[in-house]
C-alpha positions as CSV (number, residue, x, y, z in Angstrom):
1,X,0.5,12.0,-25.5
2,X,-2.1,9.5,-24.2
3,X,-3.2,6.5,-26.1
4,X,-6.8,5.7,-26.2
5,X,-8.2,2.4,-27.8
6,X,-11.5,2.8,-29.3
7,X,-13.6,-0.4,-29.7
8,X,-16.6,0.2,-31.9
9,X,-18.3,-1.9,-34.5
10,X,-20.1,0.9,-36.3
11,X,-17.8,2.3,-38.8
12,X,-19.4,5.8,-38.8
13,X,-19.3,6.2,-34.9
14,X,-15.7,4.8,-34.7
15,X,-14.2,7.1,-37.5
16,X,-16.1,10.3,-36.0
17,X,-15.3,9.5,-32.6
18,X,-11.7,8.7,-33.4
19,X,-11.4,12.1,-35.3
20,X,-12.7,13.9,-32.1
21,X,-10.2,12.2,-29.9
22,X,-7.2,13.0,-32.3
23,X,-8.3,16.5,-32.7
24,X,-8.3,16.8,-28.7
25,X,-4.6,15.6,-28.8
26,X,-5.0,11.9,-28.1
27,X,-3.3,9.1,-29.9
28,X,-6.0,6.7,-31.0
29,X,-6.0,3.1,-31.8
30,X,-9.3,1.7,-33.3
31,X,-10.8,-1.7,-33.4
32,X,-13.9,-2.9,-35.1
33,X,-14.7,-5.6,-32.5
34,X,-13.7,-6.9,-29.0
35,X,-11.4,-9.5,-30.1
36,X,-9.3,-7.3,-32.3
37,X,-9.5,-4.6,-29.4
38,X,-7.8,-7.0,-27.1
39,X,-5.3,-8.0,-29.7
40,X,-4.3,-4.4,-30.0
41,X,-4.2,-3.5,-26.6
42,X,-1.7,-6.5,-25.8
43,X,0.5,-5.0,-28.7
44,X,0.3,-1.5,-27.4
45,X,-1.2,-1.0,-23.8
46,X,-3.7,2.1,-24.0
47,X,-4.0,4.6,-21.3
48,X,-7.8,4.3,-21.4
49,X,-10.4,2.3,-23.4
50,X,-13.7,3.4,-24.8
51,X,-15.7,0.5,-25.7
52,X,-18.9,-0.3,-27.2
53,X,-21.2,-3.2,-25.3
54,X,-23.0,-4.7,-28.2
55,X,-20.4,-6.1,-30.6
56,X,-20.1,-9.2,-32.8
57,X,-17.3,-11.9,-32.1
58,X,-16.6,-10.4,-28.5
59,X,-18.8,-8.0,-26.7
60,X,-17.8,-5.1,-24.3
61,X,-18.4,-7.1,-21.2
62,X,-16.0,-9.9,-22.7
63,X,-13.4,-7.3,-23.3
64,X,-13.7,-5.8,-20.0
65,X,-13.4,-9.3,-18.5
66,X,-10.2,-10.2,-20.3
67,X,-8.7,-6.6,-19.4
68,X,-9.5,-7.4,-15.5
69,X,-7.9,-10.9,-15.6
70,X,-4.7,-10.0,-17.6
71,X,-2.0,-8.7,-15.6
72,X,-0.7,-6.6,-18.5
73,X,-4.2,-4.8,-18.9
74,X,-5.7,-5.0,-15.5
75,X,-6.5,-1.6,-14.1
76,X,-6.6,0.3,-17.4
77,X,-9.5,2.9,-17.0
78,X,-12.5,1.6,-19.1
79,X,-15.4,3.5,-20.3
80,X,-18.5,2.0,-21.8
81,X,-19.9,3.4,-24.8
82,X,-23.4,2.0,-25.4
83,X,-27.0,2.5,-26.4
84,X,-28.1,0.2,-23.5
85,X,-29.3,2.0,-20.5
86,X,-31.0,-0.6,-18.5
87,X,-30.3,-0.4,-14.8
88,X,-29.2,-4.2,-14.9
89,X,-26.9,-3.5,-17.9
90,X,-25.3,-0.5,-16.1
91,X,-24.7,-2.5,-12.7
92,X,-23.4,-5.6,-14.6
93,X,-20.7,-3.4,-16.1
94,X,-19.8,-1.8,-13.0
95,X,-19.5,-4.9,-11.2
96,X,-17.1,-6.2,-14.0
97,X,-15.0,-3.0,-13.0
98,X,-16.2,-0.4,-15.5
99,X,-15.3,3.2,-14.6
100,X,-18.1,5.2,-16.3
101,X,-20.7,5.0,-19.0
102,X,-21.6,7.2,-21.9
103,X,-24.9,6.6,-23.7
104,X,-25.4,7.0,-27.4
105,X,-26.0,9.6,-28.8
106,X,-23.4,11.8,-26.8
107,X,-22.1,15.3,-27.1
108,X,-18.5,15.7,-27.8
109,X,-18.0,17.6,-24.6
110,X,-19.3,14.8,-22.7
111,X,-16.9,12.2,-24.3
112,X,-13.9,14.5,-23.7
113,X,-14.9,15.5,-20.1
114,X,-15.4,11.7,-19.3
115,X,-12.0,10.9,-20.7
116,X,-10.2,13.8,-19.3
117,X,-11.8,13.1,-15.8
118,X,-10.7,9.5,-15.7
119,X,-7.1,10.0,-17.0
120,X,-6.7,12.6,-14.4
121,X,-8.2,10.4,-11.7
122,X,-6.0,7.5,-12.5
123,X,-2.9,9.7,-12.6
124,X,-3.3,11.2,-9.2
125,X,-0.9,8.7,-7.1
126,X,2.2,10.5,-6.1
127,X,5.7,8.9,-5.9
128,X,5.5,9.1,-2.0
129,X,3.1,9.9,0.8
130,X,3.8,11.1,4.2
131,X,1.8,8.5,6.3
132,X,3.1,10.2,9.5
133,X,1.3,13.4,8.6
134,X,-2.2,14.0,9.8
135,X,-4.6,12.5,7.2
136,X,-1.6,10.9,5.2
137,X,-2.9,7.4,5.4
138,X,-6.4,8.6,4.2
139,X,-5.1,10.7,1.5
140,X,-3.1,7.7,0.1
141,X,-6.2,5.3,0.3
142,X,-8.5,8.0,-1.1
143,X,-6.1,8.2,-4.0
144,X,-5.7,4.6,-4.4
145,X,-9.5,4.1,-4.1
146,X,-9.9,6.5,-7.1
147,X,-7.2,5.2,-9.1
148,X,-8.1,1.5,-8.5
149,X,-11.9,2.0,-8.4
150,X,-11.7,0.3,-5.0
151,X,-14.9,1.3,-3.3
152,X,-14.7,-1.2,-0.5
153,X,-11.3,0.2,0.5
154,X,-12.9,3.5,2.1
155,X,-15.8,1.7,3.5
156,X,-14.5,1.1,7.0
157,X,-11.8,3.2,8.4
158,X,-13.1,3.4,12.0
159,X,-10.4,4.2,14.6
160,X,-9.8,1.6,17.1
161,X,-8.6,2.7,20.6
162,X,-6.5,0.2,22.3
163,X,-4.8,0.2,25.8
164,X,-1.4,-0.5,26.8
165,X,-0.4,-4.2,27.1
166,X,-3.4,-5.2,24.9
167,X,-2.7,-8.0,22.4
168,X,-3.9,-7.6,19.0
169,X,-3.1,-11.2,17.8
170,X,-1.1,-14.2,19.0
171,X,1.5,-16.5,17.2
172,X,-0.4,-19.0,15.0
173,X,-3.7,-16.8,14.7
174,X,-5.2,-16.4,11.3
175,X,-4.2,-13.2,9.5
176,X,-7.4,-11.3,8.6
177,X,-6.3,-7.8,8.4
178,X,-3.7,-5.1,7.9
179,X,-3.0,-2.6,10.6
180,X,-2.1,1.1,10.3
181,X,-0.8,3.0,13.6
182,X,-2.6,6.4,13.8
183,X,-1.2,7.2,17.3
184,X,0.8,5.3,20.0
185,X,3.1,2.4,19.3
186,X,2.6,-1.3,18.9
187,X,5.5,-4.0,19.1
188,X,5.6,-7.4,17.3
189,X,7.1,-10.2,19.4
190,X,8.5,-13.8,19.1
191,X,8.9,-15.9,22.0
192,X,11.4,-18.9,22.3
193,X,10.3,-22.3,23.7
194,X,11.9,-21.2,26.9
195,X,9.9,-18.0,27.2
196,X,12.6,-15.7,25.9
197,X,11.2,-12.6,24.1
198,X,12.5,-11.1,20.8
199,X,11.0,-8.0,19.7
200,X,10.9,-8.2,15.9
201,X,9.4,-4.7,15.2
202,X,8.2,-1.4,17.0
203,X,5.5,0.6,14.9
204,X,4.6,4.0,15.6
205,X,2.3,6.6,13.9
206,X,2.3,6.5,10.0
207,X,3.4,2.7,10.0
208,X,1.8,-0.5,8.9
209,X,2.2,-4.0,10.3
210,X,0.6,-7.5,10.0
211,X,1.1,-7.5,6.2
212,X,3.8,-10.4,5.7
213,X,1.2,-13.2,6.5
214,X,-1.2,-11.6,4.3
215,X,1.2,-11.5,1.4
216,X,2.2,-15.0,2.3
217,X,-1.2,-16.5,3.0
218,X,-0.1,-17.9,6.4
219,X,-1.0,-17.6,10.1
220,X,0.8,-14.8,12.1
221,X,4.5,-15.9,13.0
222,X,4.6,-13.5,16.1
223,X,2.2,-11.7,18.4
224,X,1.4,-7.9,18.6
225,X,1.1,-6.0,21.8
226,X,0.1,-2.4,22.4
227,X,3.3,-0.5,23.9
228,X,1.5,2.6,24.6
229,X,-2.1,3.6,24.3
230,X,-2.7,3.5,20.5
231,X,-5.3,4.4,18.0
232,X,-5.3,2.0,15.1
233,X,-6.9,1.8,11.8
234,X,-7.9,-1.8,10.0
235,X,-7.8,-2.7,6.6
236,X,-9.5,-6.0,5.9
237,X,-7.7,-8.5,3.9
238,X,-10.0,-8.5,0.9
239,X,-9.3,-4.9,0.6
240,X,-5.7,-5.3,1.1
241,X,-5.6,-7.8,-1.8
242,X,-7.7,-5.4,-4.1
243,X,-5.2,-2.7,-3.2
244,X,-2.4,-4.9,-4.4
245,X,-3.6,-6.7,-7.3
246,X,-6.6,-4.6,-8.8
247,X,-4.5,-1.9,-10.0
248,X,-0.7,-2.4,-10.7
249,X,0.4,1.2,-10.1
250,X,-1.3,1.3,-6.5
251,X,0.1,-2.2,-5.7
252,X,3.5,-1.0,-6.7
253,X,3.2,2.1,-4.6
254,X,1.9,0.1,-1.5
255,X,4.6,-2.3,-1.9
256,X,7.1,0.6,-1.8
257,X,5.6,1.7,1.3
258,X,6.1,-1.8,2.9
259,X,9.4,-2.7,1.5
260,X,11.5,-0.5,4.0
261,X,10.1,-2.6,6.9
262,X,11.1,-5.9,5.3
263,X,14.7,-4.8,4.6
264,X,14.8,-3.5,8.1
265,X,13.8,-6.9,9.5
266,X,16.5,-8.5,7.4
267,X,19.2,-6.1,8.7
268,X,18.3,-6.6,12.2
269,X,18.4,-10.5,11.9
270,X,21.9,-10.2,10.0
271,X,23.1,-7.9,12.9
272,X,22.0,-10.3,15.4
273,X,23.8,-13.1,13.9
274,X,27.3,-11.4,13.0
275,X,27.7,-8.2,14.7
276,X,29.2,-7.6,18.3
277,X,27.3,-6.7,21.2
278,X,28.1,-3.0,21.2
279,X,27.4,-2.9,17.5
280,X,24.0,-4.3,17.7
281,X,23.0,-2.0,20.6
282,X,24.3,1.0,18.6
283,X,22.4,0.0,15.6
284,X,19.2,-0.4,17.4
285,X,19.7,2.9,19.1
286,X,20.2,4.6,15.6
287,X,17.1,2.7,14.1
288,X,14.8,3.7,17.0
289,X,16.3,7.3,17.2
290,X,15.1,8.0,13.6
291,X,11.5,7.3,14.4
292,X,11.8,8.6,18.3
293,X,9.1,11.3,19.2
294,X,11.1,14.4,20.2
295,X,14.3,12.4,19.8
296,X,13.7,10.3,22.9
297,X,13.6,6.5,22.7
298,X,10.9,5.6,25.0
299,X,11.3,1.8,25.7
300,X,11.7,-0.1,28.9
301,X,15.1,-1.8,29.4
302,X,13.3,-5.0,29.1
303,X,11.6,-4.2,25.7
304,X,15.0,-2.5,24.5
305,X,16.9,-5.7,25.2
306,X,14.4,-7.7,23.5
307,X,14.7,-5.6,20.3
308,X,18.4,-6.1,20.3
309,X,18.1,-9.8,21.3
310,X,20.2,-9.6,24.4
311,X,20.0,-10.0,28.1
312,X,18.8,-6.8,29.9
313,X,22.1,-7.0,32.2
314,X,24.2,-6.8,29.0
315,X,22.1,-3.9,27.6
316,X,22.4,-1.9,30.9
317,X,26.0,-2.4,30.9
318,X,26.5,-1.3,27.3
319,X,24.2,1.7,27.8
320,X,26.4,2.7,30.7
321,X,29.5,2.6,28.7
322,X,27.7,4.8,25.9
323,X,26.6,7.3,28.4
324,X,30.0,7.6,30.0
325,X,31.5,8.1,26.3
326,X,29.0,10.9,25.9
327,X,27.2,9.1,23.1
328,X,23.7,9.0,24.7
329,X,21.9,10.7,27.4
330,X,19.5,8.9,29.9
331,X,16.5,11.1,31.2
332,X,13.4,10.4,32.7
333,X,11.7,10.6,29.1
334,X,14.0,8.0,27.6
335,X,17.3,7.5,25.9
336,X,18.6,10.5,23.7
337,X,21.2,9.9,21.2
338,X,23.7,12.6,21.4
339,X,26.5,11.7,19.0
340,X,24.9,9.6,16.1
341,X,28.0,9.6,13.9
342,X,30.2,8.0,16.5
343,X,27.6,5.3,17.0
344,X,27.8,4.6,13.3
345,X,31.4,4.0,13.4
346,X,32.2,0.5,12.3
347,X,34.9,-0.3,14.8
348,X,32.8,-1.3,17.8
């Protein structure tokens, strides 16, 4: 049962509205002013708030402001119930983050329809999204926009076509946006003072990159270079911040989408520090095999060596051994893993 907080200073309107909501199957918490409403919301977080604007002690604008600044309450759907219909009042409420307005007097069906619509809209985030599927990112962003009232997020999703070897950003550049790969591939690279290259990530369709410096509020620690002709979508830093912080459910969902990459990076660094050369090559092949188009790993020997963190000569020798043992095939289209289970064996 959904819980609705009703904040209204008129005893008659509060009692009648609460009765309508209870008859509709909602659990209703009532408050006679904004201060009491906030206190009750902190004690029991509601699923939605219906709040009058003109009230003693603390008005509706004040209630909404407190909700938006409190991590426990931020993102709760908020409907203003008011006799004020001036355009400036509506705009002020929407700028503060209100999701809807009902003007007194209102019909019962108007109230119930508005509540049902907001609850359905704010409950539409799924446990997972297939970002590799056509339109997968847009579906997630559309849902996130609806749930979090993030109108700016959908404002600019213009595809950007980039050519092979084009640099997106360099180490030390200011981080200003999040990147999403719609097609093609991008690599992120770190270079040692001697010029040795280490590929820290390879990103294909359905994957985000460039988010760590945004989360840590620091410049890029690596460079990003297009591996194949690619189409990218850019999400500005401000919209990314809204996505994470404006609505907790949206932020949690997005963080889950990103967490896998962070864990993968940690495993890569641990492997480079402690694993044998053959184990490092095998682990890299298995990881790339999972995301390889049609099962073929399409990287140059130099790039693949940079992903593993070894010299190209050492990589070529190890690949030859794997091919001789029947673990991989090397074709014109790339490297194909044939016996993944044997590559996973811990005794390399």
